[in-house]
Phi, psi and omega in degrees: 000152186304321184294344182265358181285148177288165176301151182293325183277147177263359179275147175297145181205163174225125175237162180217157177204161177292140177240018176107191182230136180291167178299337179269003176092011179272131177285139181240137182242141174255129179249133177245120178261131177235130178265182184287355181260359182095354177288147179222151171224135177248134185227136172255150181283355170280110178073009185054040192271129174276116183263342181201144176213110185250122180225157185276156172266191185294340179261003179089005179279132182269144173213154177277120189253014176235142177285153180175192183238162175266343185240142179299319183303327179291323176295327180287325191243338189240348193286129170273049180071031177304118167068010192267167170272121186261132177182172009285339179226109178290149180074200193258147168237123187301127177059012180064029184230136169210158178248142180213122181051044175081359180249141179266131178245139180243128184250161175299137178262118186225014182210084189061231179274005190250163167264128184240130172054036173083013181074230171279084196266203184295342177287350184246015180240158176266122182269154170283135186235142177220112178282144182218129173271095183270166183297321183279351179149170180294142184229157170229121179259126179246145173219152182206143175249115177266116187287155177306125179092352179299125183055025175090357184273140178281153173087141170278119186251121176260120188240138169235144177225122181246122179256126178231131172259099188284166178284001173261015183060043174250136168263109185253125180244124180238118180252138174222146179208147174225151183229157175257001180209145181305131184211186173238144181219137176205090182265148175203180180241146192231040174291142169264117183260148166216107189286352172272353180118138182298138177081012182264000180128196185281173186249021188289341179272353180296135179269123185244136169238128174241122184277076184200141175248010180217152173219170181251100181297156184240167173267189184293346177261012179064031175256132179304140178285343185104345178280150171241113196244144177293143177276350185301129178077013181237166176291358182264007179272100178245031181291339171244150181306125184220135177295139180305321185281353186300318187230007188294337181257013177296153179279075180244134185304317181297316179294326179289323178300322188249005178060029184138199179279128173197056182237169178256127175261147179272117183298135182273060179197163178293136176299140180091346179261135180287122181201163182285134181252321184207163178216138180230136175232134174258114192299321186288313181278334184080007177289139179235136175233125173256141179250118185237136186201163172266353188284156182279350182214174176210132175270125176252117184234137188247032174062039186289344182253005168286132188224015180088000181272352181253128172255123185256211183300143177058026177075013181285134178266130182262111181262187182306121176061040177272000177205156177232154178238141165238109186247092176299137191194170158279167190291148175302147177056026183304323181297342182256012180223107183295337181275358177267152176306139186288143175249016182282134175237129183247158176305139181091345178263160175239123172287130181229136182205123176239132177232132178232128170253108184258127183251139179208191181239143178295143180279000000 
């Protein structure tokens, strides 16, 4: 169909258009980055949200591989974090409480008894945007200042997020942050992917490899127990390519708690070092996505709470497990577990996080 064709030009480019106005009266702009291979990514400055990502299959046919909406109002009121930049703290904090330097901080509770994805977080604000035609590909630089006390977090946090669509068909996300007071930070990205194309059905046939031999099990409220457990002999062992649907319905307590996969895996690489965390292949299209990051963990989520009540782009209805997420991150509830990598950021330090989604074709 015409909407799935790549741009006519083979030159890198950045275009922009209005994407509406928020309920609070802020104008929102959509920027579309196109690389020299015909791949495109569209990003709105509301939530740093990726609204479209078009990459080729093994035959060169382009399709949009991320779930999302056509209208801003849907992102404001209906979105289960489609495509957004998550912060100030991605994932869950138990009971919305953590202690830092002897002081107790209380956050908004918005997910059962927990605080999820920063409350009314970075996905709900309009960022300042600056497009840049960089050597490695077109980029969009976003920045936002989160004031001291916003959503209960200490410190004024200055954040930058740079999105680049490289000429290697990589979507590269680089996050940086500085604070004027000791705080906690855990930023990540939350696209729901379907490598056969958004709205084409479930993702159970996708072959997943996760380069990890450990994960952090959760309780019934999806909060880590504090244990770091071997994946050996469990449905969480993806060290070899395995279809998502092969074991997702097993009678396993962890799968029952989360209605499918929604756990954190411990990356099998040194924290802070850029390395591959996961790989996904969709057999029919031949599209391959590698997840590369500096983060110590990654949340793998299989769209278990999509239920057919959301209508997305082009009138597509998103049903149960119609998309998956790979969210490179520090571990959930890390401030409440001393044995987890620290998410504390102090004045004079720079928070650094790089995430790359690399797209290619199966051989």
